[in-house]
C-alpha positions in Angstrom: 14.8 13.9 -3.7 11.3 13.7 -5.2 9.4 10.4 -5.0 6.6 9.2 -7.3 4.5 6.1 -6.9 3.6 4.3 -10.1 0.8 1.8 -9.8 -2.0 0.0 -11.6 -5.6 0.3 -10.3 -8.2 -1.8 -11.9 -6.2 -2.1 -15.1 -5.3 1.6 -15.4 -1.7 2.8 -15.0 -1.4 5.8 -12.7 1.2 7.7 -10.8 1.1 10.2 -7.9 3.6 12.2 -5.8 4.6 10.7 -2.5 5.9 12.0 0.8 7.1 9.7 3.6 5.9 12.1 6.3 2.3 12.0 5.2 1.7 8.2 4.7 2.9 5.1 6.5 3.7 3.3 3.2 3.1 3.4 -0.5 -0.1 1.4 -0.3 -1.7 3.9 2.1 -0.8 6.7 -0.4 -2.3 5.0 -3.4 -5.4 4.0 -1.4 -5.9 7.6 -0.3 -5.5 8.8 -3.9 -8.3 6.4 -5.0 -10.5 7.3 -2.0 -10.3 3.8 -0.3 -10.6 3.7 3.5 -7.7 1.6 4.9 -8.7 1.7 8.6 -9.8 -2.0 8.6 -6.6 -2.9 6.9 -4.5 -1.1 9.5 -6.3 -2.8 12.4 -5.9 -6.3 10.8 -2.2 -5.6 10.0 -1.6 -4.7 13.6 -3.3 -7.9 14.8 -1.2 -10.0 12.4 1.9 -8.2 13.5 1.1 -8.9 17.2 0.4 -12.6 16.5 3.5 -13.5 14.5 7.1 -12.5 14.1 7.3 -14.0 10.6 7.8 -11.1 8.2 6.7 -13.3 5.3 3.3 -13.8 6.8 2.8 -10.1 7.3 4.0 -9.4 3.7 1.6 -12.1 2.4 -1.3 -10.5 4.3 -0.5 -7.1 2.9 0.0 -8.3 -0.7 -3.3 -10.3 -0.7 -5.2 -7.3 0.7 -3.8 -5.0 -1.9 -4.8 -7.4 -4.7 -8.3 -7.6 -3.3 -8.7 -3.9 -3.5 -7.7 -3.9 -7.2 -4.1 -2.6 -7.0 -1.1 -4.1 -8.7 2.5 -3.2 -9.7 3.0 -0.6 -6.9 6.5 0.8 -7.1 8.2 3.9 -5.7 10.2 5.8 -8.3 13.0 8.1 -7.2 13.6 11.1 -9.4 
């Protein structure tokens, strides 16, 4: 089953192919496609994950970071 990620980056609608074995999640895939380094995000995500068990807090951290980088409407489309 082929997967495609549809997303908006700085107001432009885009889509890319996606493979689960290459990226940790959809955000990493779209960040790589736009040439954005996510190493600081991954380190902070790990710190947040170690400091709380609340999934809502982790999701909130991730969503805020994604918005700061200019992404919105990230969704995985199964073909």
